[in-house]
MARFI-726564 format. One record per residue (C-alpha): x, y, z; residue in three letters. Coordinates in steps of 0.25 Angstrom, whole numbers, plus 5000, padded with zeros to 4 digits. Each point is the difference from the previous one (the first is absolute). Last residue first. Example, Ala and Ser with C-alpha at 12.3 -4.5 7.8 and 13.67 -1.06 7.14 Angstrom:
// MARFI-726564
505549965029SER 499449865002ALA 
***
This chain:
// MARFI-726564
526552115688UNK 499450034987UNK 498849904997UNK 499749884992UNK 498649964999UNK 499449874999UNK 501249895000UNK 499649884995UNK 501149915008UNK 500549854997UNK 501450055000UNK 500050054985UNK 499050075001UNK 500550085011UNK 501350024990UNK 499050054992UNK 499350095006UNK 501450075005UNK 500350024984UNK 498850044999UNK 500150105009UNK 501350054997UNK 499650034986UNK 498350055003UNK 501350105011UNK 501050054987UNK 501149924998UNK 501550034997UNK 500250155004UNK 499149965013UNK 501049905005UNK 499249885005UNK 499749945015UNK 499149895000UNK 499449955013UNK 499449865006UNK 499150035014UNK 499649885008UNK 498950035008UNK 499649945014UNK 500850025011UNK 501150064990UNK 500949944988UNK 501150074992UNK 500249984986UNK 500850104988UNK 500150014989UNK 501450094993UNK 499950044985UNK 501150114994UNK 500349914988UNK 501650014999UNK 500450045015UNK 499350055011UNK 498549995010UNK 500150015014UNK 499249935006UNK 498550045003UNK 499649935010UNK 498350015005UNK 499649955015UNK 498350005003UNK 499449995014UNK 501150035010UNK 499650045014UNK 499749865004UNK 501049955001UNK 501150024991UNK 500549834994UNK 500550014987UNK 499749874989UNK 501250044993UNK 500850114994UNK 500249994985UNK 500750054990UNK 500049994985UNK 500750084989UNK 500049984987UNK 500949974986UNK 501150015009UNK 501050114998UNK 501050054988UNK 499450034986UNK 499450135000UNK 501050055010UNK 501249994993UNK 500450134999UNK 499650045014UNK 500749865005UNK 501350034993UNK 500150165004UNK 499849945016UNK 501049884998UNK 501050124992UNK 499950095013UNK 500349905010UNK 499450035015UNK 500549895010UNK 499049895009UNK 500249904992UNK 498549954994UNK 499549875006UNK 500449874995UNK 498649944994UNK 499349865008UNK 500249894995UNK 499049934994UNK 499549835003UNK 498950035010UNK 499750134989UNK 500149884988UNK 498949935007UNK 498950115003UNK 500150054989UNK 499749834990UNK 498950005009UNK 499350134999UNK 500349964986UNK 500050124990UNK 501149954991UNK 500550084988UNK 501550055005UNK 499849985014UNK 501350055005UNK 500050045012UNK 500850095007UNK 500250035014UNK 499950125010UNK 500450005015UNK 499550095011UNK 500750065015UNK 499850144999UNK 499350045014UNK 498750025007UNK 500049885008UNK 499249895000UNK 499949905010UNK 499249864994UNK 500150074987UNK 501249894996UNK 501450054997UNK 500750024984UNK 498950094995UNK 499549954983UNK 499650084989UNK 500249924988UNK 500150034986UNK 499249954990UNK 500949954986UNK 499049984989UNK 501049974986UNK 499049964991UNK 498950085000UNK 499950084986UNK 499250124998UNK 498850014989UNK 499150075011UNK 499049895005UNK 501549925002UNK 500550085007UNK 498950035010UNK 499649845000UNK 501549975004UNK 500150115011UNK 498849955006UNK 500449854999UNK 501350045006UNK 499350095010UNK 499249895008UNK 501549914999UNK 500550095009UNK 498750045007UNK 499849855004UNK 501449985001UNK 500250115011UNK 498749955007UNK 498650014998UNK 499049935008UNK 498950075002UNK 499250125009UNK 498950064993UNK 500550084988UNK 500450155000UNK 500850054987UNK 500850125001UNK 500750074989UNK 501050115002UNK 500550084987UNK 501450065000UNK 500950094998UNK 500450104989UNK 499250024987UNK 500950084989UNK 499849904989UNK 498550015003UNK 499149865004UNK 499349924993UNK 501249984993UNK 499649835004UNK 501349955003UNK 500249844998UNK 500549955012UNK 501349974994UNK 500749875000UNK 501349985006UNK 501150074991UNK 500849884991UNK 501550084994UNK 500150105005UNK 499350035015UNK 500249855000UNK 501750025000UNK 499850095009UNK 499349935012UNK 501049894998UNK 501050095003UNK 499450095010UNK 499749855008UNK 501449964999UNK 500450165004UNK 499049975011UNK 500749865004UNK 499349874997UNK 499249895009UNK 499250115009UNK 499749955013UNK 499049945007UNK 500050005015UNK 498850075001UNK 499049994992UNK 498650065006UNK 498849955005UNK 499050064998UNK 499049985010UNK 500050165003UNK 500050075014UNK 499450135006UNK 499650025014UNK 499550165003UNK 500450135003UNK 499350044988UNK 501250084993UNK 501049905006UNK 499449864994UNK 499950074985UNK 501350055001UNK 500249845004UNK 499549974986UNK 500850104994UNK 501049915005UNK 499249884992UNK 499950064988UNK 501850065001UNK 500450135007UNK 501250104999UNK 500549984986UNK 498549984993UNK 499750135003UNK 498950025011UNK 498450004997UNK 498850005013UNK 498550014996UNK 499050025011UNK 498449955001UNK 498950035007UNK 499350144991UNK 499850145003UNK 501150035005UNK 500849874993UNK 501549985006UNK 501450044992UNK 501349955000UNK 501250024992UNK 501149935005UNK 501650054996UNK 499950115006UNK 500650114989UNK 501450045001UNK 500749924988UNK 498850034991UNK 498949875001UNK 499550004985UNK 498550034998UNK 499349904993UNK 499249905009UNK 499750115013UNK 499850114990UNK 498849904993UNK 499449945012UNK 499750155003UNK 499550064989UNK 499349865000UNK 499550025014UNK 499750155001UNK 498349994998UNK 500049905015UNK 500650135008UNK 501549965002UNK 500750035013UNK 501850024999UNK 500649905010UNK 501550075002UNK 501049914997UNK 501449975008UNK 501150044994UNK 500649884996UNK 499649865001UNK 501549955000UNK 500050055012UNK 499249895007UNK 499650035015UNK 500050144999UNK 499049984986UNK 499349935009UNK 499750095008UNK 499750124989UNK 498949874996UNK 499350015011UNK 499950155001UNK 499550004987UNK 499149915002UNK 499450095014UNK 500050104991UNK 499349944988UNK 498749965009UNK 499549874993UNK 498749964997UNK 499249875004UNK 499849884992UNK 501250014991UNK 500350014985UNK 501449984997UNK 500850054990UNK 501649955000UNK 501050074989UNK 501549954996UNK 500650154994UNK 501049944990UNK 500050154991UNK 500349924987UNK 500650064990UNK 501449975006UNK 499749854998UNK 501249955011UNK 501450024998UNK 500150105011UNK 500149875011UNK 498649985003UNK 500649995015UNK 500950144995UNK 498850084997UNK 499549955016UNK 501450025006UNK 500050144994UNK 498750065003UNK 500249935016UNK 501550085001UNK 499150124995UNK 500450064987UNK 
***
């Protein structure tokens, strides 16, 4: 195993959901094609300067008909001990680039930094980050609280439809491109909560313990670096789906403590045994308003989907386009169900979806 791979796995703590690939994905629609060899060269230089990136990736040229397959590979396949921790594909006949990475190596803002390096263009985001907000409890105390919660009062689960098969693996990735609009983290989380409540009510499943997982960065987005500097909030919403309430809770919340960087066989076995009861109801992660010059026309961000529901919502705005995404486990949701869940989120945010499509 390479040192970088070991550090990436340690960053997840080996306590993270063992069923997740921990691959986060950023897809950019461009104004003009990019050369894969040039992109590979730029990322090789970045890997030399940033050892956390591991083995330099080779950009894969992809024709239009293969995008769905490659996107699924990038999101679904776990990272082997000697694999590159960054995956890149560029369009052969469409101007597009996809960058995926192990979440133990980089976070969402780190993906934006990699995009800027790959395109050789300045990229920044208006995301403010939460620098200086420490956790208020230790990991051990937090873990005990989570264990009690899992055993006696687990968070609401987004009702699985069973539309997929028990043997289905990987995730569905859907994205909706919208005319630019204000779509902050509180709005994303509140809309996801409302969609969850509506969805569960239709399927006869209570939604009285909604817990929103919120991905955040410890740094602001003005000077992006391809590394990991993320944190995580858990907001107990109950049945509240009000944006102002979510914003107030988020302003007062302390981040969750970091995972310890040592292995525990007992912890891994416990997490696997309780995987259906641990974790938040959903994850919401917003890269904010991104500035990437004239090259990038639209972005789609797919954060990691893990835990109780295996459902994650993402958002990012660039230029005239705001994109909202859904990532959900194929074993729990077929395409029609996932599309309807995303439609409900958009409806809750005041947007009527015209068509939700893969990536």
